[in-house]
N, C-alpha and C positions, 0 to 999 in steps of 0.2 A: 504496500499499499504505499510504503514512503517514497517507493522509486516512482511509482505515479503521481506521486503530489509534486515531487521534485519536476519531472515532465512539466507539472498544469505551470508551475511556479516560473519555469524558463520561457514556454510558451507564451503565457502572458506577457511576460516582460518582455517577450521581442514584439509581441503586438503592440503593447504600449509605445515603443519604440519606435516601431514602422508609424506609429499615427502621431509621430511627434511630441509625446507626450513630456519626452525629457531627448536630451542629446550627450553624446561623449558616454562618459560614465557616469553621469549625474544621474540622481533617484536609486529607489531600492524600493525591493517588492516584500514581503513575508507573509508567511500561511503560520497558524495556531493550529498543532497538532494535538488536541486538549487531552484525547487519552493517553499519549505517550507522554504527555508534559514536554514538547520540542516545539520551539518554533524553527520552520526552515526560513531565511531570508540570501538573499543575494550577495555575493562576494563583494569584497569592493574593488574598484580600479581594474574591472575585467569589462570589456566590450559587449554589449549587448548581441551586436552580431556573432562574438565567438562563443557566447555562453551556450552552457552543455550544462544537463543533470547534475553529473559529478561533482560539478561546482558549488551547487546548491549547499552552504553551509548549515548542519542542524545542531544546535544550542540550545540548551536552559534560558530560562530568563534572567538567570543571575550570572551570566555572561560566559559558562563551562560549555567548552566546544564538545560537540558530543561526536558530531562524524564531519569529516571536512577538512582537505589540503590547504587552502585558501582562506584567507582571514574574512570575517563577516563585513557586512558594509559598515561606515562607521558611525551609522544612524541606528544600528540594532539596540541602544539605549531608548530609545525613541519608541521602536518597536517594543519593545519590552516593556517600559509604563504603560502605554497604553492596552496591549492586552490585560497587567494587572487591573488596572483603572476604569475598562471599557468589557465588560464579562460579555455581552454579546457581540463583541467584533473577534473573527475569526481570521480575518486576509486584510493587507494594508498596501494602498499602492502610494507611495510617496515620489509627486512629479515635480518638475520644472516645470511645467508648462507654459509658454510666454504670455497669454491673457490673463490666463488666473493669476501667474508671478507677476505681473503687472499691480493688480489688485493688490496684493501681499506686500511689494514691496511700497506701496503707497498707503499700506496702512487702512484700507479702505475695504469693507464685506460688501459681499456681492448681493443685490439685492434681489428679494425672490419678486423678480417681475415675470416669471415664465410658468404656467402652470406646471411643467414639468418639475419642475424644481420643488414643488411639495410632494410629488408622487414618490420621486426617485433622492431627493437631498431631505427632504424633511422642512423644506423652505429655505431661509437663505443661509449663505455662507459665510457665517463668522469668522473672526480674525483670533490668531492665538497670538499673545503675545511674545515677543522675541526671546529665544533663547539659544546660546551658544551653540550651536551644530555639534552633535557628537556625544550631548551632555543630556541624562536624563531629564534635565528641567524642560528639554524640548517636547517631549511625551508627555509632561506632566503636564504642561500648560495648552498641549494640544487635548489632555482628557477632558479637560477643564469646559470646552466649549464644544465638546461634541455632541453632549447627550440630546439625546431626538435629531441627530443629526448625520448626513453619511459623509460629511465630510467638513476641513476646516481649511483655512489659508493660515500660514506661517509667515509672520509678521517679517518681511525680509529677507525669504528662503522659499516657499515654494509653498506646493498645496499636499494635503496628508486626504486621502480618500479612504473608506472603512467599509468594510462587509462582511455576513454572516459565509460569502465564499470569494474568491480569488475575481470572478465574471462579475459579484455585483460590485465589488469595491473597483474594478477598472470601468464598467457603466459609468460608477460614480466620478470618477476622473475624467472621465470622457464629459458628461453633462456638466461639471464644475468649469472646464473649459469653455462649454460651448457657450455657459451662461456668461462668464466673463467676456468674450468675444463680442456677443450680443448687445452685453450691457456697455462695452466700450463703444461699441456702432450708435447705440442710443445717446449716447453722452454728447454725440454731434446734432441730435437734434432736440436737444434740451434735456437729456436725461431720462433713464427708464422709471418709469412707474410702478411702484411695488406693488404689488396684489394685496389683498387684505387674507387673512388666515380660510383656508377653502374648509 
């Protein structure tokens, strides 16, 4: 089963890369294997075009490497904190998608201006306070704003989409980027109009 999960993680990472949700070796993905109490996470500094299932790192949330010859993503502590603090989360996709990251750089949440944002994301996309990359505080700040939301912006950093599966987390990352792009276009027409709660 773990082999299948590794392959799924790699396939999802490559799909996200092809959709330009990140470039180079930026971004990272993880999957929480609850029964085994193991987090599968993409390795650090490996290009997505060359990523293979055997490159995926299996580790405990305390940082203990269970399996893998490569170092885990430098953001493994963020992923670990989110799993610890958000029990329903089973997968995470961290991107640097350009439109959404522009909102993160400006410390501006993406307003809930599209109906699908309520269905797929829970509403607007809030901002998590800035924390130094690679520290547990990144995940701690994300967990604070992820309640009832499918993702958040990380100020001056990027995007974190979460879900109960890799496919759900990836879909949410895609919707966050799409909402950010549409919101930026709407700003040229006077600004997006937020919808009331559905």
